[in-house]
C-alpha positions as CSV (number, residue, x, y, z in Angstrom):
1,M,13.7,18.0,32.0
2,G,15.5,20.8,32.8
3,A,17.8,24.1,31.5
4,S,22.1,22.5,30.8
5,H,24.3,23.7,32.9
6,P,28.1,23.4,31.3
7,N,29.2,21.1,34.8
8,K,26.4,19.1,34.1
9,V,26.0,19.0,30.5
10,R,29.9,19.0,28.9
11,C,29.1,21.4,25.8
12,T,31.6,24.0,24.1
13,S,30.2,26.8,21.3
14,M,31.4,28.4,18.2
15,S,29.9,30.8,16.5
16,S,27.7,29.9,12.9
17,H,28.9,30.3,9.8
18,A,29.1,34.5,8.9
19,T,25.2,34.9,8.6
20,P,23.4,35.3,5.1
21,S,20.5,38.4,4.2
22,P,17.7,37.3,4.9
23,E,16.3,38.5,1.9
24,G,19.4,37.5,0.6
25,R,19.5,33.9,1.4
26,P,17.4,31.0,-0.6
27,P,13.9,30.3,0.1
28,D,12.8,28.1,2.4
29,H,11.5,24.7,1.7
30,P,7.9,24.4,0.1
31,A,7.7,21.3,2.9
32,W,8.1,24.2,5.6
33,Q,5.8,27.2,4.2
34,V,3.3,28.3,5.3
35,E,0.5,30.9,4.6
36,E,0.9,33.3,6.9
37,E,3.0,33.8,9.5
38,P,0.6,34.7,13.0
39,P,0.9,37.7,14.9
40,S,2.5,38.2,18.4
41,N,1.0,39.1,22.1
42,W,1.5,40.7,24.6
43,V,-0.5,41.4,28.1
44,A,1.1,43.6,30.5
45,F,-0.2,43.8,33.4
46,Y,-1.2,47.2,35.2
47,P,-2.6,47.9,39.1
48,G,-4.1,50.7,40.0
49,E,-7.7,51.3,41.0
50,E,-7.9,53.1,37.6
51,P,-6.8,51.9,33.5
52,P,-4.2,53.8,32.0
53,S,-4.9,56.6,29.7
54,R,-5.1,56.2,26.0
55,D,-3.7,60.0,26.1
56,E,-1.0,58.5,28.6
57,I,0.2,55.4,26.9
58,A,0.0,57.9,23.8
59,Q,2.4,60.2,25.2
60,A,4.8,57.5,26.2
61,I,4.8,55.5,23.0
62,V,6.1,58.8,21.5
63,E,8.7,59.5,24.3
64,W,9.8,56.3,24.2
65,I,10.1,55.7,19.8
66,G,10.2,59.1,18.8
67,E,8.4,62.2,16.9
68,D,9.2,58.9,13.9
69,A,6.2,57.2,15.5
70,R,2.0,58.0,14.0
71,L,-0.4,56.8,16.2
72,G,-3.7,56.6,15.2
73,Q,-6.8,54.7,16.5
74,T,-9.3,52.3,14.4
75,E,-13.2,53.0,14.1
76,S,-15.0,52.8,16.9
77,G,-17.2,50.9,16.0
78,D,-14.4,48.3,15.5
79,D,-13.5,47.8,19.0
80,G,-14.8,45.2,20.9
81,P,-16.7,45.1,24.5
82,E,-14.1,44.9,26.9
83,M,-11.8,46.8,24.8
84,L,-12.1,50.5,26.8
85,W,-9.5,52.2,23.8
86,N,-7.0,51.9,21.2
87,I,-3.8,53.2,20.0
88,V,-2.4,52.0,16.3
89,A,1.0,52.5,16.6
90,E,3.4,52.9,13.2
91,L,7.0,53.0,14.0
92,P,10.1,53.7,11.8
93,S,11.5,50.2,12.7
94,V,8.5,47.6,12.0
95,D,6.7,46.8,9.3
96,A,3.5,46.3,10.1
97,P,1.5,48.7,12.7
98,V,0.9,48.0,16.1
99,V,-1.8,48.0,17.9
100,L,-2.4,48.7,21.5
101,W,-5.6,48.9,23.6
102,A,-7.2,48.5,26.9
103,E,-9.4,46.0,28.8
104,R,-10.0,44.9,32.2
105,A,-8.2,41.9,33.0
106,A,-9.5,38.5,32.2
107,A,-7.9,34.3,32.2
108,V,-5.6,34.9,29.1
109,P,-4.6,32.4,26.6
110,N,-2.0,30.4,27.5
111,A,-0.9,31.8,31.3
112,P,0.9,30.2,33.7
113,Q,-0.2,28.8,36.3
114,G,0.8,29.4,40.1
115,G,4.2,31.1,41.2
116,S,4.0,35.1,41.4
117,D,0.3,35.0,39.2
118,A,-1.4,35.5,42.9
119,A,0.4,39.6,41.5
120,L,-0.6,39.3,38.7
121,A,-4.4,38.2,39.5
122,E,-4.9,41.3,41.8
123,C,-4.1,43.4,38.3
124,R,-7.8,44.5,37.5
125,W,-6.5,46.2,33.8
126,V,-4.1,45.4,31.4
127,V,-3.1,46.9,28.2
128,R,-3.0,44.5,25.4
129,M,-0.1,44.9,22.6
130,Q,-0.6,42.7,19.1
131,A,2.4,42.9,16.4
132,Q,3.6,41.1,13.3
133,L,7.1,40.3,14.0
134,G,9.8,40.9,10.6
135,L,11.3,38.0,8.8
136,S,14.0,39.3,8.3
137,E,15.0,40.7,12.0
138,P,12.2,39.0,14.3
139,A,14.7,39.6,17.6
140,E,15.1,43.6,16.6
141,D,11.6,43.6,16.1
142,Y,10.6,41.8,19.6
143,F,13.6,44.5,21.9
144,V,11.6,47.6,19.7
145,L,8.5,46.0,20.8
146,M,8.9,44.8,24.4
147,S,10.6,47.8,25.7
148,M,8.6,50.3,23.7
149,L,5.5,48.3,26.5
150,A,7.7,48.3,29.1
151,A,8.1,51.9,28.8
152,A,4.6,52.8,27.9
153,V,2.6,51.5,31.3
154,P,6.1,52.0,34.2
155,D,4.3,50.8,36.4
156,A,3.1,46.9,35.2
157,V,4.2,44.6,37.2
158,A,4.6,42.0,34.3
159,I,4.5,41.8,30.7
160,L,3.3,38.2,29.8
161,D,4.5,37.4,26.6
162,V,1.3,35.3,25.3
163,S,2.6,33.4,22.1
164,S,5.6,31.8,23.7
165,G,3.6,31.5,27.5
166,V,6.0,33.3,28.5
167,V,6.3,36.3,32.1
168,F,8.4,38.7,31.8
169,E,8.5,40.4,35.7
170,R,9.3,44.3,36.2
171,A,12.8,43.8,37.5
172,A,13.6,41.6,34.0
173,L,11.9,44.3,32.2
174,D,13.9,46.7,33.1
175,E,17.3,44.8,33.3
176,W,16.5,42.8,29.9
177,F,14.4,46.0,27.6
178,L,15.2,49.7,29.5
179,H,18.8,49.0,30.1
180,P,20.8,51.4,28.0
181,E,22.8,48.8,27.0
182,A,20.3,46.3,26.8
183,G,19.9,44.4,23.2
184,P,17.6,42.1,21.3
185,N,18.4,38.6,22.0
186,E,16.3,35.7,19.8
187,R,15.8,33.8,22.8
188,W,13.2,35.7,23.5
189,L,11.5,34.4,21.1
190,W,10.5,31.7,22.1
191,S,10.5,29.3,24.9
192,V,10.8,24.7,25.5
193,L,8.2,23.1,26.9
194,A,8.3,19.2,28.0
195,L,5.8,16.2,28.7
196,A,7.4,13.7,30.0
197,T,5.5,10.1,31.2
198,G,6.0,6.7,32.7
199,G,6.7,3.2,30.4
200,D,8.4,0.4,28.7
201,A,12.3,1.7,27.8
202,G,12.6,0.1,24.3
203,D,15.6,-0.2,22.2
204,G,18.0,2.9,22.7
205,A,17.1,3.9,25.8
206,V,18.8,5.0,29.2
207,G,18.1,5.0,32.6
208,D,14.8,3.9,34.5
209,G,13.3,4.2,30.8
210,R,10.8,7.1,31.3
211,R,10.4,9.5,28.7
212,G,9.8,12.2,27.7
213,M,9.2,15.1,24.7
214,L,10.9,18.5,24.6
215,F,9.0,21.3,22.2
216,T,9.6,24.9,21.1
217,N,6.6,27.2,21.9
218,G,6.9,31.0,19.4
219,L,8.7,29.9,16.6
220,R,5.7,30.3,14.5
221,R,5.0,34.4,14.1
222,C,8.9,33.5,13.0
223,A,8.3,31.8,10.0
224,R,9.7,28.4,11.7
225,P,8.3,25.0,12.5
226,E,7.7,24.9,16.0
227,L,10.7,22.2,16.8
228,E,10.5,18.6,18.5
229,L,12.0,16.2,20.0
230,V,10.4,13.0,21.5
231,D,11.0,9.8,22.9
232,L,13.2,11.3,24.2
233,P,14.7,9.6,27.9
234,T,14.0,11.7,30.5
235,E,17.7,12.1,32.2
236,L,19.1,13.3,28.4
237,G,16.9,16.6,28.7
238,E,19.1,18.5,29.3
239,A,21.7,17.6,26.6
240,G,18.0,17.9,24.7
241,V,17.6,21.4,26.0
242,T,20.8,22.7,24.7
243,L,20.5,20.8,21.2
244,L,17.5,22.5,20.5
245,G,18.9,25.8,21.2
246,A,21.7,25.4,18.8
247,V,19.2,24.1,16.5
248,V,16.5,26.9,16.8
249,S,20.1,29.3,16.6
250,L,21.0,28.1,12.6
251,L,17.2,27.8,11.7
252,L,16.5,31.8,12.9
253,E,19.4,32.4,10.6
254,Q,19.4,30.0,7.9
255,P,17.1,28.5,5.0
256,L,15.4,25.3,6.1
257,P,16.3,22.6,4.4
258,A,14.2,20.1,2.4
259,P,12.5,16.8,5.4
260,G,15.5,15.2,5.9
261,E,18.6,16.1,4.9
262,P,21.6,16.8,7.2
263,I,22.0,20.2,8.6
264,E,25.3,20.3,10.3
265,V,25.1,21.5,14.5
266,G,28.8,21.3,15.0
267,P,31.7,19.6,13.4
268,G,31.4,16.2,12.0
269,L,27.9,16.2,13.8
270,R,24.3,16.6,12.1
271,V,20.3,16.2,12.4
272,T,17.6,16.2,10.2
273,L,14.1,17.3,10.5
274,R,10.9,15.5,10.1
275,P,7.6,16.5,9.4
276,W,5.9,15.8,12.9
277,R,3.1,13.6,11.3
278,E,5.8,11.7,9.4
279,V,7.4,10.9,12.7
280,A,4.0,10.4,15.3
281,E,2.8,8.1,12.8
282,R,5.7,5.6,13.7
283,L,6.0,6.3,17.3
284,A,4.3,3.1,19.7
285,P,0.7,5.3,21.1
286,S,2.7,5.2,24.3
287,A,5.3,7.6,23.3
288,P,5.8,11.1,24.5
289,G,5.2,12.7,20.8
290,S,2.5,9.6,19.1
291,V,-0.3,11.0,17.9
292,A,-2.3,9.3,20.6
293,C,-0.1,11.5,22.9
294,R,-0.4,14.6,21.1
295,R,-4.7,14.0,21.4
296,A,-4.9,13.2,25.3
297,V,-3.1,16.7,25.5
298,A,-4.4,18.7,23.3
299,D,-6.6,20.8,25.2
300,Q,-3.9,21.0,28.2
301,G,-1.5,23.9,26.9
302,P,-0.3,24.8,22.5
303,S,-1.4,22.7,20.6
304,L,1.0,19.5,18.7
305,E,-0.3,19.9,15.8
306,G,0.0,21.9,12.5
307,H,3.1,23.7,11.6
308,R,5.9,21.4,13.9
309,A,8.9,19.2,13.1
310,V,10.7,16.5,14.9
311,I,14.2,17.0,15.2
312,C,16.0,13.1,14.0
313,D,19.8,11.8,13.8
314,A,21.3,11.8,9.9
315,V,21.5,8.3,9.4
316,D,23.1,6.6,6.9
317,G,21.3,3.2,7.2
318,D,17.3,3.2,6.6
319,P,16.3,6.9,7.1
320,D,12.4,5.2,7.5
321,A,13.3,2.2,10.5
322,P,15.6,4.4,12.6
323,T,16.2,2.6,16.1
324,V,15.3,5.5,18.0
325,W,13.3,8.8,16.8
326,W,15.8,11.3,18.8
327,P,19.2,12.7,17.5
328,K,20.3,10.5,18.4
329,T,24.3,10.5,18.2
330,V,24.6,14.2,18.3
331,I,22.8,13.7,21.5
332,D,25.2,11.2,23.3
333,R,27.9,13.6,22.2
334,L,27.0,16.3,24.0
335,V,26.5,14.4,27.3
336,S,30.0,12.7,26.7
337,G,31.4,16.1,26.2
338,H,33.1,15.6,23.1
339,A,30.7,18.2,21.0
340,V,31.2,21.3,19.2
341,L,28.1,23.0,18.3
342,Y,27.7,26.1,16.3
343,A,26.3,29.3,18.1
344,G,23.7,31.3,15.9
345,T,25.1,34.8,15.2
346,R,22.6,36.6,16.7
347,H,22.3,34.7,19.8
348,A,26.6,34.4,20.4
349,E,26.6,38.2,20.3
350,A,23.3,38.6,23.0
351,T,24.9,35.9,25.4
352,A,28.5,38.3,25.5
353,R,26.7,41.7,25.1
354,R,24.9,40.0,28.9
355,A,28.2,38.7,29.8
356,R,30.5,41.6,29.0
357,R,28.0,43.7,31.3
358,T,27.0,41.8,34.4
359,W,30.8,40.9,34.4
360,P,31.5,44.1,37.5
361,D,28.3,41.5,39.2
362,F,30.5,38.5,38.3
363,A,33.9,39.5,39.6
364,T,32.3,41.0,42.7
365,A,30.7,37.7,43.9
366,F,33.8,36.1,43.6
367,A,36.1,37.6,45.2
368,S,33.7,38.5,48.0
369,L,34.1,34.0,48.6
370,Q,37.3,34.7,48.1
371,K,38.2,37.1,51.0
372,S,35.4,35.5,53.1
373,E,36.9,34.1,56.6
374,V,33.8,31.8,56.2
375,P,34.3,28.8,56.3
376,G,34.6,26.7,53.2
377,L,33.6,29.3,51.0
378,K,37.2,30.2,49.7
379,D,36.9,26.5,48.3
380,L,33.4,26.9,46.5
381,A,34.9,30.3,44.7
382,H,37.4,28.3,43.0
383,R,35.0,25.5,42.1
384,S,31.7,27.1,41.5
385,F,32.5,30.3,39.2
386,L,32.7,29.0,35.2
387,I,33.4,31.6,32.1
388,Q,33.1,30.7,28.4
389,A,35.8,31.8,26.1
390,P,37.4,31.8,22.5
391,I,40.2,29.3,22.1
392,A,41.9,30.0,18.7
393,P,41.6,27.9,16.4
394,P,44.6,25.1,14.9
395,S,47.6,27.1,12.8
396,A,46.7,24.2,10.4
397,Q,43.5,26.5,10.3
398,R,42.9,29.1,7.7
399,D,42.4,32.3,8.4
400,G,38.8,32.8,9.6
401,A,37.9,29.5,11.4
402,L,35.5,29.1,14.2
403,P,37.3,29.4,17.8
404,E,35.7,26.5,19.7
405,Q,34.0,28.5,22.5
406,A,35.0,26.2,25.9
407,W,34.1,26.9,29.5
408,F,37.1,27.9,31.9
409,R,37.2,27.3,35.8
410,V,37.6,30.9,37.6
411,D,41.4,30.4,39.9
412,G,42.1,34.4,40.6
413,F,42.6,37.9,39.3
414,D,45.6,39.5,38.5
415,A,46.3,42.9,37.2
416,G,43.1,43.4,35.6
417,F,42.7,39.8,34.0
418,I,41.7,36.3,34.2
419,R,43.5,33.2,35.6
420,A,41.2,30.3,34.5
421,A,41.6,26.3,33.9
422,L,40.1,24.6,31.2
423,C,37.0,22.3,32.7
424,A,37.8,20.1,29.9
425,T,40.3,18.8,27.0
426,S,39.7,21.1,24.0
427,I,37.6,19.5,20.5
428,T,40.3,21.6,18.5
429,H,42.8,21.3,20.3
430,P,43.7,18.5,22.2
431,E,47.0,19.1,23.3
432,M,44.9,21.6,26.4
433,R,44.2,19.3,28.5
434,E,41.5,19.7,31.3
435,G,42.7,21.9,33.6
436,H,44.9,23.2,31.4
437,L,45.8,27.1,32.7
438,V,45.6,30.0,30.5
439,R,45.7,34.0,31.5
440,L,42.5,35.4,30.4
441,S,40.9,39.6,29.7
442,P,37.5,40.0,30.5
443,S,37.2,40.9,27.6
444,E,37.1,37.4,26.2
445,V,34.4,36.5,28.1
446,R,31.6,35.3,26.2
447,D,29.5,34.0,29.4
448,W,29.7,33.3,33.3
449,R,28.2,30.6,35.2
450,V,27.6,30.5,38.9
451,S,26.9,26.8,40.8
452,L,26.1,27.0,44.2
453,G,24.4,24.4,45.8
454,E,21.0,23.3,44.1
455,R,21.0,26.8,42.6
456,D,22.7,28.0,39.4
457,F,23.1,32.0,37.4
458,G,24.0,33.3,34.8
459,P,24.5,37.1,33.3
460,D,20.4,37.5,33.2
461,D,20.6,36.6,37.0
462,P,23.6,38.9,38.6
463,D,21.0,41.1,41.9
464,A,19.8,36.7,42.6
465,L,23.3,36.1,42.7
466,L,24.7,38.5,44.8
467,A,22.1,38.4,47.1
468,E,23.0,34.6,48.1
469,I,26.5,35.6,48.4
470,D,25.4,37.7,51.1
471,R,23.6,34.9,52.5
472,L,26.7,32.4,51.9
473,R,28.6,35.1,53.9
474,G,25.9,35.5,56.3
475,V,25.3,39.1,55.1
476,E,22.1,41.0,56.7
């Protein structure tokens, strides 16, 4: 199961309805409330022979945040035996105190395995940080805290978000948190993990019968249950990831409904949330997401019990006897390409901001292939470069209607504008069929993707895209 791509799971999006103020919105349904949200934890891996000193970290925090940052420390008797020093920081834009401390590097809970971890394993020291994210603007708090830690430990090889299990390497820290035009992105608050198994396909299955489970990691710190898709055919994983992202984006901006109450995730598309135990106890023991499955993997990663919700279909029949427990109606529409999903306002803005900032790299990559004399590269340019931009709502709709965000295949550039063809027939404008030509301004671009062989690129990895273009062109 992997991330979605517009070539593989046809899905357009729409900005969500006006975002209510978290302080003014109705409260979450009591079924989802918890007494206290867990704090967030981060680990910055420091490669020096000696650990960084408290004074240099404190000075860097003040330089980054400003003189409004108030720094103190806990009493020495409260330090753990492994703690070298600590800083308790009060920041003007974060409600709760932030604690930082240094210690000798050791095994970290939820740390990933393999890959680039060799560089992390060589680090003798770490600077750890713990803080409670505010419930009104968790993405903003996250951005402030991550950028502060990245700036305070400039030699850090990487920072691990222990709460989500995601490692941000140095290049990502510089690009996503320290760049002058960087900004908050709620997508950093959580990750998606997958659990796959074999077994009998059963009713509602497709393909070879392999089933899986997708679940988020990191939402509990935002007073949201971790979300799950259970007993899902593995070949539908890309559509599942797309749906998870849309539901998370909406639920970070809206109150949580009662279990079983429909949530509109797009025009005519609804899902429901159910407590995990209610679903798990109805699944066959061998099914991903069952009680037996959760117990079997209890020691291998994040707990699959506690504050969790399963995304299910919104059905008109017996809600206690569905054919399948995953949201088949919406997933089927996603796979067929006839789905428009709402995108949370903050998520849509963050994506558009990254797309605009990296647009010159996208345009350079396209022009480099288009001008290349290497056989096949010109055709590759016209097949592989996609942009997402709005289609105006139908005139019959009242003013203020949400625009469909559609994918277009880039054909070329003309006097500062983009020539592009619609990838699939518009859902809100059915007269605009696949191949419909448009002329767009770069300012209208909300996202972009480039698919080159087995590798997909987006606004988060422009340097990797340009490097791959050079490789294709035979440039040293």
